[in-house]
Wavefront OBJ file of the C-alpha trace (Angstrom):
o trace
v 18.631 17.847 -2.747
v 15.595 19.777 -3.955
v 12.124 18.273 -4.113
v 9.252 20.067 -5.814
v 5.813 19.451 -7.237
v 4.292 20.662 -10.474
v 1.280 19.858 -12.579
v 1.060 19.210 -16.283
v -1.944 21.520 -16.674
v -2.276 25.205 -15.957
v -5.584 25.255 -14.072
v -4.081 25.271 -10.553
v -1.214 27.728 -11.067
v -0.874 29.976 -8.029
v -3.621 28.206 -6.073
v -3.128 26.482 -2.699
v -3.625 22.732 -2.297
v -7.148 21.383 -1.917
v -8.412 21.858 1.647
v -8.777 18.077 2.029
v -5.150 17.533 0.995
v -4.078 20.175 3.493
v -6.046 18.418 6.241
v -4.443 15.029 5.532
v -0.980 16.575 5.364
v -1.587 18.375 8.676
v -2.740 15.100 10.254
v 0.580 13.638 9.125
v 2.563 16.516 10.619
v 3.192 18.567 7.479
v 1.858 22.053 6.812
v 1.340 22.534 3.062
v -0.893 25.590 3.364
v 1.823 27.822 1.928
v 2.338 25.710 -1.190
v 1.096 27.051 -4.515
v 0.481 25.204 -7.752
v 2.854 25.578 -10.655
v 3.107 24.026 -14.095
v 6.020 21.846 -15.153
v 8.619 23.742 -17.183
v 11.202 22.518 -19.705
v 13.988 23.516 -17.302
v 12.634 21.020 -14.757
v 13.816 18.197 -17.023
v 17.362 19.550 -16.709
v 17.234 20.741 -13.085
v 15.816 17.589 -11.487
v 17.192 14.059 -11.648
v 13.762 12.422 -11.423
v 10.265 13.471 -12.472
v 7.367 11.258 -11.482
v 3.865 11.194 -12.906
v 0.903 10.040 -10.852
v -0.895 8.409 -13.775
v -0.435 7.328 -17.393
v -2.022 10.483 -18.846
v 0.359 12.729 -16.934
v 3.266 10.503 -17.976
v 2.247 10.998 -21.624
v 1.895 14.750 -21.032
v 5.402 14.845 -19.550
v 6.825 13.005 -22.549
v 5.179 15.551 -24.826
v 6.706 18.595 -23.069
v 10.124 17.144 -22.227
v 12.896 18.986 -24.081
v 15.375 17.032 -26.190
v 18.179 17.957 -23.787
v 16.291 16.882 -20.678
v 18.223 14.508 -18.429
v 15.638 13.669 -15.763
v 14.456 10.103 -15.377
v 10.694 10.208 -16.036
v 8.463 7.418 -14.709
v 5.243 6.609 -12.907
v 5.562 7.217 -9.174
v 4.130 3.838 -8.192
v 6.741 2.070 -10.334
v 8.904 2.552 -7.247
v 6.630 0.350 -5.117
v 6.902 -3.406 -5.542
v 3.627 -4.877 -6.794
v 2.258 -1.494 -7.878
v 4.308 -1.008 -11.033
v 2.310 0.547 -13.871
v -0.510 1.642 -11.569
v -1.832 5.140 -11.028
v -1.895 6.921 -7.701
v -5.512 7.118 -6.539
v -7.109 10.407 -7.614
v -9.138 11.556 -4.611
v -10.461 14.797 -6.053
v -14.030 13.733 -6.860
v -14.427 11.138 -4.113
v -14.873 11.102 -0.363
v -12.429 12.751 1.998
v -10.905 9.368 2.920
v -9.590 9.119 -0.640
v -6.994 11.708 0.329
v -5.736 9.312 3.020
v -5.359 6.584 0.387
v -3.454 8.948 -1.891
v -1.238 10.072 0.996
v -0.414 6.446 1.834
v 0.473 5.592 -1.767
v 2.673 8.651 -2.255
v 4.321 8.104 1.129
v 5.203 4.505 0.214
v 6.661 5.626 -3.110
v 8.624 8.457 -1.479
v 10.133 6.042 1.033
v 11.041 3.655 -1.786
v 12.740 6.530 -3.632
v 14.706 7.525 -0.526
v 15.789 3.915 -0.083
v 16.824 3.700 -3.746
v 18.796 6.927 -3.691
v 20.443 6.063 -0.369
v 21.684 2.666 -1.546
l 1 2 3 4 5 6 7 8 9 10 11 12 13 14 15 16 17 18 19 20 21 22 23 24 25 26 27 28 29 30 31 32 33 34 35 36 37 38 39 40 41 42 43 44 45 46 47 48 49 50 51 52 53 54 55 56 57 58 59 60 61 62 63 64 65 66 67 68 69 70 71 72 73 74 75 76 77 78 79 80 81 82 83 84 85 86 87 88 89 90 91 92 93 94 95 96 97 98 99 100 101 102 103 104 105 106 107 108 109 110 111 112 113 114 115 116 117 118 119 120
């Protein structure tokens, strides 16, 4: 199984994660300092079984770039978490550092829900 991350915009291509995101990941035992941003590509819709957007705008952007022969299931990430369907993952970028903890918690809950779903 391959898991990856990509953005819908091109402004972070080749750049490392935000320092605050790196700090929260490190606190949770994961070193993401070597990660670099990339933009979603049409092949991703064929190479991955699932593609998740963090908010409605990114979901719309994904729909716009998805190729006709794409087979990936495309949905909001928090649709995986009971009671959070249709909601956006908190965007911590312009807020306080603790917003990155909130985002981490939301993504972690969704990731666990996905693992549970795929393992069933």
